[in-house]
C-alpha positions as CSV (number, residue, x, y, z in Angstrom):
1,M,85.3,102.2,57.9
2,N,88.1,104.6,56.8
3,V,91.5,104.2,58.4
4,N,94.4,106.7,58.1
5,L,97.9,105.2,58.4
6,T,101.3,106.9,58.7
7,P,103.4,106.9,55.6
8,E,105.6,104.3,57.2
9,L,102.7,102.0,57.9
10,E,101.3,102.5,54.4
11,R,104.7,101.5,52.9
12,L,104.7,98.4,55.2
13,V,101.3,97.4,54.0
14,S,102.2,98.0,50.4
15,Q,105.3,95.9,50.7
16,K,103.4,93.0,52.2
17,V,101.0,93.1,49.2
18,E,103.8,93.6,46.6
19,N,105.8,90.7,48.0
20,G,102.8,88.5,47.5
21,L,102.3,87.7,51.1
22,Y,98.8,89.1,51.0
23,N,96.4,89.8,48.2
24,S,95.2,93.2,49.4
25,A,95.8,95.9,52.0
26,S,92.6,94.7,53.8
27,E,94.1,91.3,54.3
28,V,97.2,92.8,55.9
29,V,95.1,94.9,58.2
30,R,92.8,92.0,59.2
31,E,95.9,89.8,59.9
32,A,97.4,92.7,62.0
33,L,94.2,92.9,64.0
34,R,94.1,89.2,64.5
35,L,97.6,89.3,65.8
36,M,96.7,92.2,68.1
37,Q,93.8,90.2,69.5
38,E,96.1,87.2,70.1
39,H,98.7,89.5,71.8
40,D,96.0,91.0,74.1
41,E,94.7,87.5,75.1
42,L,98.2,86.3,75.9
43,R,98.8,89.5,78.0
44,R,95.5,88.8,79.8
45,I,96.5,85.2,80.5
46,R,100.0,86.2,81.7
47,T,98.6,88.9,84.0
48,A,96.1,86.4,85.5
49,E,99.0,83.9,86.0
50,L,101.1,86.5,87.7
51,R,98.3,87.6,90.0
52,N,97.8,83.9,91.0
53,E,101.5,83.5,91.7
54,V,101.6,86.7,93.8
55,K,98.5,85.5,95.7
56,R,100.0,82.1,96.3
57,G,103.2,83.7,97.5
58,L,101.4,86.0,99.9
59,E,99.4,83.0,101.2
60,Q,102.7,81.0,101.7
61,S,104.2,84.0,103.5
62,R,101.2,84.3,105.8
63,R,101.6,80.7,106.7
64,G,105.3,81.2,107.4
65,E,106.4,79.1,104.4
66,S,108.6,81.8,102.8
67,T,112.3,82.3,103.1
68,P,114.1,85.6,103.4
69,L,115.6,87.0,100.2
70,D,119.4,87.0,99.8
71,I,119.9,90.4,98.4
72,V,123.6,89.9,97.7
73,S,122.9,86.8,95.6
74,I,120.1,88.6,93.7
75,K,122.5,91.5,92.9
76,V,125.3,89.2,91.8
77,N,123.0,87.1,89.6
78,G,121.5,90.2,88.1
79,R,124.9,91.6,87.2
80,E,126.0,88.2,85.7
81,S,122.9,88.1,83.7
82,R,123.4,91.6,82.3
83,T,127.0,90.9,81.5
84,A,126.0,87.7,79.7
85,K,123.3,89.6,77.7
86,A,125.8,92.4,76.8
87,S,128.4,89.9,75.5
88,L,125.8,88.4,73.1
89,K,125.3,91.7,71.3
């Protein structure tokens, strides 16, 4: 297999090898692919969990077990959250 990388990615791979973190460019690429696989699996799990939560919420709503949203509180909490995040920067 032959892989073409952008100059930026080539530098990154070279730096990893030069820093002694990996013995070869192939090791860097294998590790990156393992991490990608792990990331994809986590995304799949999170998506499945979200779908289950939505399904559960819809079922609760159909049974009349839901409560109406308080839009004003949601907006206030959102604004406070954004303000808090901005002050951390």
